[in-house]
KEVEXDREN-86179 format. One record per residue: residue number from 1; residue in one letter; x, y, z of N, C-alpha, C in turn. Coordinates in steps of 0.05 Angstrom, whole numbers, plus 32768, in hexadecimal, padded with zeros to 4 digits. Last residue first. Example, Ala and Ser with C-alpha at 12.3 -4.5 7.8 and 13.67 -1.06 7.14 Angstrom:
# residues 2
@n 2 res s nxx 8101 nyy 7FD3 nzz 808E caxx 8111 cayy 7FEB cazz 808F cxx 8102 cyy 8001 czz 809D
@n 1 res a nxx 8108 nyy 7F8E nzz 809C caxx 80F6 cayy 7FA6 cazz 809C cxx 8108 cyy 7FBE czz 809C
//
This chain:
# residues 168
@n 168 res x nxx 8474 nyy 831D nzz 8055 caxx 846F cayy 833A cazz 8058 cxx 846B cyy 8340 czz 8076
@n 167 res x nxx 847A nyy 82E6 nzz 8056 caxx 848D cayy 82F6 cazz 8045 cxx 848A cyy 8314 czz 804E
@n 166 res x nxx 844F nyy 82D5 nzz 8077 caxx 846B cayy 82CF cazz 807F cxx 847F cyy 82E0 czz 806F
@n 165 res x nxx 8426 nyy 82E5 nzz 8057 caxx 8428 cayy 82F1 cazz 8070 cxx 8445 cyy 82EC czz 807B
@n 164 res x nxx 842B nyy 82C1 nzz 802C caxx 842B cayy 82DC cazz 8027 cxx 8431 cyy 82ED czz 8041
@n 163 res x nxx 8422 nyy 8290 nzz 8046 caxx 843B cayy 8296 cazz 803A cxx 8440 cyy 82B3 czz 8035
@n 162 res x nxx 83ED nyy 8297 nzz 8054 caxx 83FF cayy 8294 cazz 806A cxx 841B cyy 8298 czz 805F
@n 161 res x nxx 83D3 nyy 8298 nzz 8022 caxx 83D1 cayy 82B0 cazz 8033 cxx 83E8 cyy 82AF czz 804B
@n 160 res x nxx 83DF nyy 8263 nzz 8011 caxx 83EB cayy 827B cazz 8002 cxx 83EA cyy 8293 czz 8012
@n 159 res x nxx 83C4 nyy 8246 nzz 8037 caxx 83E0 cayy 8242 cazz 8036 cxx 83ED cyy 825A czz 8027
@n 158 res x nxx 8390 nyy 8256 nzz 802C caxx 839B cayy 825B cazz 8046 cxx 83B9 cyy 8258 czz 8045
@n 157 res x nxx 838B nyy 8241 nzz 7FF6 caxx 8389 cayy 825E cazz 7FFA cxx 8396 cyy 8267 czz 8017
@n 156 res x nxx 838E nyy 820B nzz 8002 caxx 83A2 cayy 8218 cazz 7FF2 cxx 83A3 cyy 8237 czz 7FF5
@n 155 res x nxx 8362 nyy 8201 nzz 8020 caxx 837C cayy 81FC cazz 802B cxx 8393 cyy 820A czz 801B
@n 154 res x nxx 833B nyy 820D nzz 7FF8 caxx 833C cayy 821D cazz 8012 cxx 8358 cyy 8218 czz 801C
@n 153 res x nxx 834D nyy 8209 nzz 7FB4 caxx 8347 cayy 81FD cazz 7FCE cxx 834A cyy 820F czz 7FE4
@n 152 res x nxx 832F nyy 8236 nzz 7F85 caxx 8345 cayy 8229 cazz 7F91 cxx 833D cyy 821C czz 7FAC
@n 151 res x nxx 8311 nyy 8243 nzz 7F45 caxx 830F cayy 823C cazz 7F62 cxx 8328 cyy 8230 czz 7F6B
@n 150 res x nxx 8313 nyy 824A nzz 7F10 caxx 831D cayy 8260 cazz 7F22 cxx 831D cyy 825B czz 7F3E
@n 149 res x nxx 8303 nyy 8221 nzz 7EF2 caxx 831D cayy 8226 cazz 7EEF cxx 8328 cyy 823D czz 7F02
@n 148 res x nxx 82C2 nyy 8238 nzz 7EEB caxx 82D3 cayy 8225 cazz 7EE3 cxx 82F0 cyy 822D czz 7EE0
@n 147 res x nxx 82B4 nyy 8265 nzz 7F21 caxx 82B2 cayy 825F cazz 7F05 cxx 82C5 cyy 8247 czz 7F00
@n 146 res x nxx 8290 nyy 8284 nzz 7F54 caxx 82A2 cayy 826C cazz 7F4D cxx 829E cyy 8262 czz 7F30
@n 145 res x nxx 8270 nyy 82AD nzz 7F5E caxx 828B cayy 82B3 cazz 7F56 cxx 829B cyy 829B czz 7F4E
@n 144 res x nxx 823E nyy 829C nzz 7F6F caxx 823F cayy 82A8 cazz 7F56 cxx 825E cyy 82AD czz 7F4B
@n 143 res x nxx 822E nyy 8264 nzz 7F8C caxx 8247 cayy 8277 cazz 7F8B cxx 8246 cyy 8282 czz 7F71
@n 142 res x nxx 820A nyy 823F nzz 7F82 caxx 8203 cayy 8251 cazz 7F97 cxx 8219 cyy 8265 czz 7F9A
@n 141 res x nxx 821C nyy 821A nzz 7F5C caxx 8209 cayy 8230 cazz 7F53 cxx 8203 cyy 8245 czz 7F68
@n 140 res x nxx 8238 nyy 81F5 nzz 7F78 caxx 8247 cayy 8209 cazz 7F6C cxx 8236 cyy 8220 czz 7F63
@n 139 res x nxx 8217 nyy 81E4 nzz 7FB7 caxx 821E cayy 81E1 cazz 7F9C cxx 822C cyy 81F8 czz 7F8F
@n 138 res x nxx 81E0 nyy 81F1 nzz 7FE5 caxx 81FC cayy 81E8 cazz 7FDD cxx 81FF cyy 81E8 czz 7FBF
@n 137 res x nxx 81BC nyy 8231 nzz 7FEC caxx 81BF cayy 8214 cazz 7FE8 cxx 81D9 cyy 820C czz 7FE1
@n 136 res x nxx 81A2 nyy 8269 nzz 7FCA caxx 81A9 cayy 825A cazz 7FE4 cxx 81AC cyy 823D czz 7FDD
@n 135 res x nxx 81C2 nyy 828D nzz 7F96 caxx 81AB cayy 827F cazz 7FA1 cxx 81B4 cyy 826F czz 7FBA
@n 134 res x nxx 81D1 nyy 82C6 nzz 7F6F caxx 81D7 cayy 82B2 cazz 7F85 cxx 81BF cyy 82A6 czz 7F8E
@n 133 res x nxx 81E1 nyy 82D5 nzz 7F2F caxx 81CB cayy 82D4 cazz 7F41 cxx 81D2 cyy 82C0 czz 7F57
@n 132 res x nxx 820A nyy 82D1 nzz 7F09 caxx 820E cayy 82E5 cazz 7F20 cxx 81F7 cyy 82E2 czz 7F34
@n 131 res x nxx 81DC nyy 82BE nzz 7ED7 caxx 81F9 cayy 82C1 cazz 7EDE cxx 81F9 cyy 82D9 czz 7EF4
@n 130 res x nxx 819F nyy 82A1 nzz 7EF3 caxx 81AE cayy 82B2 cazz 7EDE cxx 81CA cyy 82B7 czz 7EE9
@n 129 res x nxx 8198 nyy 825F nzz 7F0B caxx 8190 cayy 827A cazz 7F08 cxx 81A4 cyy 8289 czz 7EF4
@n 128 res x nxx 81B0 nyy 822B nzz 7F12 caxx 81A6 cayy 8239 cazz 7F29 cxx 819C cyy 8257 czz 7F25
@n 127 res x nxx 81BD nyy 820F nzz 7EE6 caxx 81D3 cayy 8219 cazz 7EF8 cxx 81C9 cyy 822B czz 7F0D
@n 126 res x nxx 818E nyy 8204 nzz 7ECE caxx 81A1 cayy 81EC cazz 7ED5 cxx 81B4 cyy 81F4 czz 7EEA
@n 125 res x nxx 817B nyy 8235 nzz 7EC2 caxx 816C cayy 8224 cazz 7ED7 cxx 817E cyy 820E czz 7EE0
@n 124 res x nxx 8194 nyy 8248 nzz 7E95 caxx 819F cayy 824E cazz 7EB2 cxx 8193 cyy 8240 czz 7EC6
@n 123 res x nxx 819B nyy 8214 nzz 7E63 caxx 8190 cayy 822E cazz 7E6F cxx 819A cyy 8231 czz 7E8B
@n 122 res x nxx 8184 nyy 81D7 nzz 7E4C caxx 8198 cayy 81ED cazz 7E4B cxx 818A cyy 8205 czz 7E57
@n 121 res x nxx 8178 nyy 8196 nzz 7E58 caxx 816F cayy 81B0 cazz 7E5D cxx 8184 cyy 81C4 czz 7E5F
@n 120 res x nxx 8173 nyy 8163 nzz 7E28 caxx 8186 cayy 8172 cazz 7E38 cxx 817A cyy 818E czz 7E3F
@n 119 res x nxx 814A nyy 8150 nzz 7E08 caxx 8156 cayy 813F cazz 7E1E cxx 8166 cyy 814E czz 7E31
@n 118 res x nxx 8140 nyy 8175 nzz 7DE3 caxx 812B cayy 816C cazz 7DF2 cxx 8135 cyy 815E czz 7E0D
@n 117 res x nxx 8173 nyy 8177 nzz 7DC9 caxx 816A cayy 818F cazz 7DD6 cxx 8151 cyy 8188 czz 7DEB
@n 116 res x nxx 8175 nyy 8145 nzz 7DB1 caxx 8186 cayy 814B cazz 7DC8 cxx 817E cyy 8164 czz 7DD7
@n 115 res x nxx 814C nyy 8148 nzz 7D8D caxx 8149 cayy 8135 cazz 7DA3 cxx 815E cyy 813C czz 7DBA
@n 114 res x nxx 8161 nyy 816F nzz 7D6D caxx 8147 cayy 8175 cazz 7D79 cxx 8144 cyy 8161 czz 7D90
@n 113 res x nxx 818F nyy 8155 nzz 7D5A caxx 8192 cayy 816D cazz 7D68 cxx 8179 cyy 8174 czz 7D78
@n 112 res x nxx 8177 nyy 812D nzz 7D3C caxx 8188 cayy 8125 cazz 7D53 cxx 818B cyy 813E czz 7D66
@n 111 res x nxx 815C nyy 814B nzz 7D15 caxx 814E cayy 8138 cazz 7D25 cxx 815E cyy 8131 czz 7D3F
@n 110 res x nxx 8186 nyy 8167 nzz 7CFC caxx 8171 cayy 8177 cazz 7D09 cxx 8162 cyy 8163 czz 7D1D
@n 109 res x nxx 81A5 nyy 813B nzz 7CE9 caxx 81B1 cayy 814E cazz 7CFB cxx 819A cyy 815E czz 7D0A
@n 108 res x nxx 817F nyy 8124 nzz 7CC4 caxx 818B cayy 8115 cazz 7CDD cxx 8195 cyy 8127 czz 7CF1
@n 107 res x nxx 817C nyy 814C nzz 7CA0 caxx 8165 cayy 8144 cazz 7CB0 cxx 816C cyy 8135 czz 7CC7
@n 106 res x nxx 81B2 nyy 814E nzz 7C8E caxx 81A4 cayy 8167 cazz 7C9B cxx 818C cyy 815F czz 7CAB
@n 105 res x nxx 81B6 nyy 811D nzz 7C79 caxx 81C7 cayy 8124 cazz 7C91 cxx 81BD cyy 813C czz 7C9E
@n 104 res x nxx 8194 nyy 8122 nzz 7C4C caxx 818C cayy 8110 cazz 7C64 cxx 819E cyy 8113 czz 7C7C
@n 103 res x nxx 81B1 nyy 8147 nzz 7C2D caxx 8196 cayy 814D cazz 7C37 cxx 818D cyy 813A czz 7C4F
@n 102 res x nxx 81E5 nyy 812B nzz 7C23 caxx 81E0 cayy 8141 cazz 7C32 cxx 81C4 cyy 8148 czz 7C3E
@n 101 res x nxx 81EF nyy 80E4 nzz 7C2B caxx 81E0 cayy 80F9 cazz 7C1A cxx 81DC cyy 8113 czz 7C2C
@n 100 res x nxx 8204 nyy 80C2 nzz 7C4F caxx 8216 cayy 80D1 cazz 7C3D cxx 820A cyy 80E5 czz 7C2D
@n 99 res x nxx 81DD nyy 80AA nzz 7C6B caxx 81EE cayy 80BA cazz 7C7B cxx 8201 cyy 80CB czz 7C68
@n 98 res x nxx 81C4 nyy 808B nzz 7C41 caxx 81B6 cayy 809D cazz 7C52 cxx 81C7 cyy 80B2 czz 7C60
@n 97 res x nxx 81EF nyy 8067 nzz 7C36 caxx 81E6 cayy 807B cazz 7C23 cxx 81D7 cyy 8092 czz 7C30
@n 96 res x nxx 81EE nyy 8048 nzz 7C66 caxx 8204 cayy 8058 cazz 7C5E cxx 81FF cyy 806F czz 7C4A
@n 95 res x nxx 81BB nyy 8031 nzz 7C61 caxx 81C1 cayy 8044 cazz 7C76 cxx 81D9 cyy 8056 czz 7C71
@n 94 res x nxx 81C6 nyy 8013 nzz 7C31 caxx 81B0 cayy 8027 cazz 7C33 cxx 81B3 cyy 803B czz 7C48
@n 93 res x nxx 81F1 nyy 7FF3 nzz 7C43 caxx 81F4 cayy 8005 cazz 7C2C cxx 81DE cyy 8019 czz 7C2D
@n 92 res x nxx 81D9 nyy 7FD1 nzz 7C67 caxx 81ED cayy 7FE6 cazz 7C73 cxx 81F2 cyy 7FFB czz 7C5B
@n 91 res x nxx 81BA nyy 7FB4 nzz 7C43 caxx 81AD cayy 7FC1 cazz 7C5B cxx 81C0 cyy 7FD8 czz 7C62
@n 90 res x nxx 81E0 nyy 7F99 nzz 7C23 caxx 81CE cayy 7FAD cazz 7C16 cxx 81C1 cyy 7FBE czz 7C2C
@n 89 res x nxx 8226 nyy 7F8E nzz 7C2A caxx 820A cayy 7F89 cazz 7C31 cxx 81F8 cyy 7FA1 czz 7C28
@n 88 res x nxx 8266 nyy 7F9D nzz 7C43 caxx 8256 cayy 7F8D cazz 7C30 cxx 8238 cyy 7F88 czz 7C3A
@n 87 res x nxx 8277 nyy 7FDD nzz 7C53 caxx 8271 cayy 7FC4 cazz 7C5D cxx 825E cyy 7FB5 czz 7C4A
@n 86 res x nxx 8279 nyy 800D nzz 7C3B caxx 8290 cayy 7FFC cazz 7C36 cxx 828A cyy 7FE2 czz 7C40
@n 85 res x nxx 824C nyy 8027 nzz 7C51 caxx 824E cayy 8020 cazz 7C34 cxx 8262 cyy 800D czz 7C2C
@n 84 res x nxx 825D nyy 802A nzz 7C86 caxx 8246 cayy 801B cazz 7C80 cxx 8245 cyy 8012 czz 7C63
@n 83 res x nxx 8287 nyy 8050 nzz 7C80 caxx 828C cayy 8034 cazz 7C8C cxx 8275 cyy 8022 czz 7C85
@n 82 res x nxx 826A nyy 807A nzz 7C6D caxx 827E cayy 806E cazz 7C5F cxx 8285 cyy 8052 czz 7C68
@n 81 res x nxx 8249 nyy 8088 nzz 7C99 caxx 823D cayy 807F cazz 7C81 cxx 8252 cyy 8072 czz 7C6D
@n 80 res x nxx 8270 nyy 8095 nzz 7CBF caxx 825F cayy 807E cazz 7CC4 cxx 8254 cyy 8074 czz 7CAA
@n 79 res x nxx 8286 nyy 80C2 nzz 7CA4 caxx 8296 cayy 80AB cazz 7CAB cxx 8285 cyy 8093 czz 7CB0
@n 78 res x nxx 8259 nyy 80E4 nzz 7CA1 caxx 8266 cayy 80D9 cazz 7C87 cxx 8279 cyy 80C2 czz 7C8E
@n 77 res x nxx 824E nyy 80EF nzz 7CD6 caxx 823C cayy 80DE cazz 7CC6 cxx 8248 cyy 80D2 czz 7CAC
@n 76 res x nxx 827C nyy 810C nzz 7CDF caxx 8276 cayy 80F3 cazz 7CEF cxx 8265 cyy 80E0 czz 7CDE
@n 75 res x nxx 8273 nyy 8138 nzz 7CBD caxx 828A cayy 8128 cazz 7CBC cxx 8287 cyy 810D czz 7CC9
@n 74 res x nxx 8244 nyy 814D nzz 7CD3 caxx 8245 cayy 8142 cazz 7CB9 cxx 825C cyy 812D czz 7CB5
@n 73 res x nxx 8257 nyy 815F nzz 7D05 caxx 8242 cayy 8149 cazz 7D06 cxx 8242 cyy 813C czz 7CE8
@n 72 res x nxx 827A nyy 8186 nzz 7CF1 caxx 8286 cayy 816C cazz 7D02 cxx 8270 cyy 8159 czz 7D01
@n 71 res x nxx 8258 nyy 81A7 nzz 7CDB caxx 826C cayy 819C cazz 7CC9 cxx 8277 cyy 8183 czz 7CDA
@n 70 res x nxx 8239 nyy 81BA nzz 7D05 caxx 822C cayy 81AA cazz 7CF1 cxx 8241 cyy 819B czz 7CDD
@n 69 res x nxx 8264 nyy 81D6 nzz 7D21 caxx 8254 cayy 81BE cazz 7D2D cxx 8247 cyy 81AD czz 7D17
@n 68 res x nxx 8291 nyy 81F9 nzz 7D1E caxx 828A cayy 81E9 cazz 7D08 cxx 8277 cyy 81CE czz 7D11
@n 67 res x nxx 8288 nyy 823A nzz 7D36 caxx 828B cayy 821F cazz 7D40 cxx 8282 cyy 820E czz 7D29
@n 66 res x nxx 82A9 nyy 826F nzz 7D11 caxx 8292 cayy 8262 cazz 7D1E cxx 8297 cyy 8245 czz 7D24
@n 65 res x nxx 82D0 nyy 8289 nzz 7CF5 caxx 82CF cayy 828E cazz 7D12 cxx 82B5 cyy 8281 czz 7D1F
@n 64 res x nxx 82DB nyy 8280 nzz 7CBF caxx 82C5 cayy 8295 cazz 7CC6 cxx 82C1 cyy 829A czz 7CE5
@n 63 res x nxx 82FD nyy 8256 nzz 7CC5 caxx 8306 cayy 8271 cazz 7CBB cxx 82F2 cyy 8289 czz 7CC0
@n 62 res x nxx 82D8 nyy 822F nzz 7CD4 caxx 82EE cayy 8237 cazz 7CE6 cxx 82FA cyy 8252 czz 7CDD
@n 61 res x nxx 82BA nyy 822C nzz 7CA7 caxx 82AF cayy 8233 cazz 7CC0 cxx 82C3 cyy 823C czz 7CD4
@n 60 res x nxx 82E0 nyy 821B nzz 7C81 caxx 82D3 cayy 8233 cazz 7C7D cxx 82C5 cyy 823D czz 7C99
@n 59 res x nxx 82EB nyy 81E7 nzz 7C96 caxx 82FF cayy 81FE cazz 7C97 cxx 82F4 cyy 8219 czz 7C91
@n 58 res x nxx 82B7 nyy 81CF nzz 7C8D caxx 82C3 cayy 81D2 cazz 7CA9 cxx 82D9 cyy 81E8 czz 7CAA
@n 57 res x nxx 82B3 nyy 81D0 nzz 7C56 caxx 82A0 cayy 81E1 cazz 7C66 cxx 82AB cyy 81E4 czz 7C83
@n 56 res x nxx 82DF nyy 81AD nzz 7C4A caxx 82E1 cayy 81C8 cazz 7C41 cxx 82CB cyy 81DA czz 7C52
@n 55 res x nxx 82CA nyy 817F nzz 7C60 caxx 82E2 cayy 818A cazz 7C6C cxx 82E5 cyy 81A7 czz 7C62
@n 54 res x nxx 829C nyy 8176 nzz 7C42 caxx 8299 cayy 817D cazz 7C5D cxx 82B1 cyy 8189 czz 7C69
@n 53 res x nxx 82B4 nyy 816B nzz 7C12 caxx 82A2 cayy 8182 cazz 7C13 cxx 829F cyy 818C czz 7C2F
@n 52 res x nxx 82D1 nyy 813C nzz 7C1C caxx 82DF cayy 8155 cazz 7C15 cxx 82CF cyy 816D czz 7C18
@n 51 res x nxx 82A5 nyy 811A nzz 7C2B caxx 82BA cayy 811F cazz 7C3E cxx 82C9 cyy 8139 czz 7C37
@n 50 res x nxx 828B nyy 8117 nzz 7BF9 caxx 827D cayy 8123 cazz 7C11 cxx 8292 cyy 812B czz 7C27
@n 49 res x nxx 82B4 nyy 80FB nzz 7BDC caxx 82A9 cayy 8117 cazz 7BD4 cxx 829B cyy 8126 czz 7BEA
@n 48 res x nxx 82BD nyy 80CC nzz 7BF7 caxx 82D3 cayy 80DF cazz 7BF3 cxx 82C8 cyy 80FB czz 7BEC
@n 47 res x nxx 828A nyy 80B5 nzz 7BF9 caxx 8296 cayy 80BC cazz 7C12 cxx 82AE cyy 80D0 czz 7C0E
@n 46 res x nxx 8285 nyy 80AD nzz 7BC1 caxx 8273 cayy 80C0 cazz 7BD0 cxx 827E cyy 80C8 czz 7BEA
@n 45 res x nxx 82AD nyy 8084 nzz 7BBC caxx 82AD cayy 809F cazz 7BAC cxx 829B cyy 80B5 czz 7BB8
@n 44 res x nxx 8298 nyy 805D nzz 7BDE caxx 82B3 cayy 806B cazz 7BE2 cxx 82B6 cyy 8083 czz 7BD3
@n 43 res x nxx 8269 nyy 8052 nzz 7BC3 caxx 8267 cayy 805B cazz 7BDF cxx 8282 cyy 8068 czz 7BE6
@n 42 res x nxx 827B nyy 803C nzz 7B95 caxx 826C cayy 8056 cazz 7B94 cxx 826A cyy 8061 czz 7BB0
@n 41 res x nxx 8293 nyy 800F nzz 7BAC caxx 82A2 cayy 8021 cazz 7B9C cxx 8294 cyy 803D czz 7B9B
@n 40 res x nxx 8265 nyy 7FF3 nzz 7BC2 caxx 827A cayy 7FFC cazz 7BD4 cxx 828E cyy 8013 czz 7BC5
@n 39 res x nxx 8247 nyy 7FEC nzz 7B94 caxx 823E cayy 7FFF cazz 7BA8 cxx 8252 cyy 8007 czz 7BBB
@n 38 res x nxx 8268 nyy 7FC6 nzz 7B79 caxx 8262 cayy 7FE1 cazz 7B6E cxx 8259 cyy 7FF5 czz 7B84
@n 37 res x nxx 8267 nyy 7F9B nzz 7B9C caxx 8281 cayy 7FA8 cazz 7B98 cxx 827C cyy 7FC5 czz 7B8D
@n 36 res x nxx 8230 nyy 7F8D nzz 7B9B caxx 823C cayy 7F95 cazz 7BB5 cxx 8257 cyy 7FA4 czz 7BB0
@n 35 res x nxx 822B nyy 7F82 nzz 7B63 caxx 821C cayy 7F98 cazz 7B6E cxx 8229 cyy 7FA2 czz 7B89
@n 34 res x nxx 824C nyy 7F56 nzz 7B5F caxx 8252 cayy 7F6D cazz 7B4F cxx 8246 cyy 7F87 czz 7B5A
@n 33 res x nxx 822E nyy 7F33 nzz 7B7F caxx 824A cayy 7F39 cazz 7B86 cxx 8253 cyy 7F53 czz 7B78
@n 32 res x nxx 8201 nyy 7F2F nzz 7B5C caxx 81FF cayy 7F3A cazz 7B78 cxx 821B cyy 7F44 czz 7B82
@n 31 res x nxx 8217 nyy 7F1C nzz 7B2C caxx 820B cayy 7F36 cazz 7B2C cxx 8207 cyy 7F42 czz 7B49
@n 30 res x nxx 8226 nyy 7EE9 nzz 7B40 caxx 823A cayy 7EFC cazz 7B38 cxx 822D cyy 7F17 czz 7B35
@n 29 res x nxx 81F3 nyy 7ED1 nzz 7B52 caxx 820A cayy 7ED4 cazz 7B65 cxx 821E cyy 7EEA czz 7B5A
@n 28 res x nxx 81B3 nyy 7EEB nzz 7B3F caxx 81C9 cayy 7EDA cazz 7B3D cxx 81DF cyy 7EE3 czz 7B50
@n 27 res x nxx 8183 nyy 7F05 nzz 7B4D caxx 8191 cayy 7F0F cazz 7B34 cxx 81AA cyy 7EFE czz 7B2E
@n 26 res x nxx 816B nyy 7EE6 nzz 7B74 caxx 815C cayy 7EF4 cazz 7B5F cxx 816A cyy 7EFB czz 7B46
@n 25 res x nxx 8192 nyy 7ED1 nzz 7B94 caxx 8180 cayy 7EBE cazz 7B88 cxx 816F cyy 7ECA czz 7B71
@n 24 res x nxx 81AB nyy 7F02 nzz 7BA3 caxx 81B9 cayy 7EED cazz 7B94 cxx 81A8 cyy 7ED9 czz 7B86
@n 23 res x nxx 8180 nyy 7F15 nzz 7BC4 caxx 8189 cayy 7F23 cazz 7BAC cxx 8199 cyy 7F11 czz 7B98
@n 22 res x nxx 8181 nyy 7EEC nzz 7BEB caxx 8169 cayy 7EF2 cazz 7BDA cxx 816F cyy 7F02 czz 7BC1
@n 21 res x nxx 81B5 nyy 7EF4 nzz 7BFF caxx 81AB cayy 7EDA cazz 7BF4 cxx 8193 cyy 7EDE czz 7BE2
@n 20 res x nxx 81B3 nyy 7F28 nzz 7C13 caxx 81C6 cayy 7F20 cazz 7BFE cxx 81BE cyy 7F07 czz 7BF0
@n 19 res x nxx 818B nyy 7F22 nzz 7C3A caxx 8188 cayy 7F33 cazz 7C23 cxx 8198 cyy 7F2D czz 7C0D
@n 18 res x nxx 81A5 nyy 7F00 nzz 7C5E caxx 818D cayy 7EF7 cazz 7C50 cxx 8188 cyy 7F07 czz 7C39
@n 17 res x nxx 81D2 nyy 7F1D nzz 7C6C caxx 81D6 cayy 7F04 cazz 7C5C cxx 81BB cyy 7EFA czz 7C50
@n 16 res x nxx 81B7 nyy 7F46 nzz 7C87 caxx 81C8 cayy 7F4A cazz 7C70 cxx 81CB cyy 7F33 czz 7C5F
@n 15 res x nxx 81A0 nyy 7F29 nzz 7CB3 caxx 818F cayy 7F38 cazz 7C9D cxx 819F cyy 7F3D czz 7C84
@n 14 res x nxx 81CE nyy 7F1B nzz 7CCC caxx 81BD cayy 7F05 cazz 7CC0 cxx 81AA cyy 7F11 czz 7CAD
@n 13 res x nxx 81E5 nyy 7F4D nzz 7CDA caxx 81F4 cayy 7F3A cazz 7CC8 cxx 81E0 cyy 7F26 czz 7CBA
@n 12 res x nxx 81B9 nyy 7F61 nzz 7CFE caxx 81C0 cayy 7F6B cazz 7CE4 cxx 81D0 cyy 7F59 czz 7CD1
@n 11 res x nxx 81B9 nyy 7F3B nzz 7D29 caxx 81A2 cayy 7F3D cazz 7D17 cxx 81A8 cyy 7F49 czz 7CFB
@n 10 res x nxx 81EF nyy 7F40 nzz 7D3F caxx 81E2 cayy 7F27 cazz 7D3A cxx 81CC cyy 7F29 czz 7D24
@n 9 res x nxx 8200 nyy 7F75 nzz 7D47 caxx 8214 cayy 7F5F cazz 7D41 cxx 8207 cyy 7F43 czz 7D3C
@n 8 res x nxx 81D2 nyy 7F97 nzz 7D4B caxx 81E9 cayy 7F9E cazz 7D3B cxx 81F9 cyy 7F87 czz 7D33
@n 7 res x nxx 81B1 nyy 7F7C nzz 7D72 caxx 81A7 cayy 7F82 cazz 7D57 cxx 81BF cyy 7F88 czz 7D43
@n 6 res x nxx 81D3 nyy 7F79 nzz 7D9D caxx 81C9 cayy 7F60 cazz 7D90 cxx 81BF cyy 7F66 czz 7D76
@n 5 res x nxx 81D8 nyy 7FAF nzz 7DA8 caxx 81EF cayy 7FA1 cazz 7D9F cxx 81E7 cyy 7F87 czz 7D92
@n 4 res x nxx 81A3 nyy 7FBB nzz 7DB5 caxx 81AF cayy 7FC7 cazz 7D9F cxx 81C7 cyy 7FB9 czz 7D95
@n 3 res x nxx 819F nyy 7F9C nzz 7DE5 caxx 818E cayy 7F96 cazz 7DCC cxx 8198 cyy 7FA3 czz 7DB3
@n 2 res x nxx 81C1 nyy 7FB8 nzz 7E07 caxx 81C8 cayy 7F9C cazz 7DFE cxx 81B8 cyy 7F94 czz 7DE5
@n 1 res x nxx 81A3 nyy 7FE8 nzz 7E0B caxx 81BE cayy 7FE7 cazz 7DFE cxx 81C6 cyy 7FCA czz 7DF4
//
């Protein structure tokens, strides 16, 4: 993680400056500045159009009663891509453009989803077996009746039963 931060905050700005200087040396200072302003404006327009399209798909998914997972991912990538495109520099513009183009977002979503599925084990084996199956040993998976939000402390249950006995 520290190496990633060093790369983001030290190496990337130096690389951006190097590329800007090289482009400026090749085509001139004013055309380089104009190119940076132009790609920021085009990035803002692309951000707006992709953001609206994703917002529409998000609302359609909610209206259809399905979880808008892909739309949420796309929205996050559009925000990151737009921020990268608005940042002056050619390297960040390339990465921002990659995040704003729908086909590359689909590829990125599939890749990251596959990586997440390989890293996280889903299934009943995590919880100790099939629903209702009892297993020996400590932990919540050994009690088939204990579900999130339904458990009470033993002291609370004893206090409640004592109060009921006192009333009746």
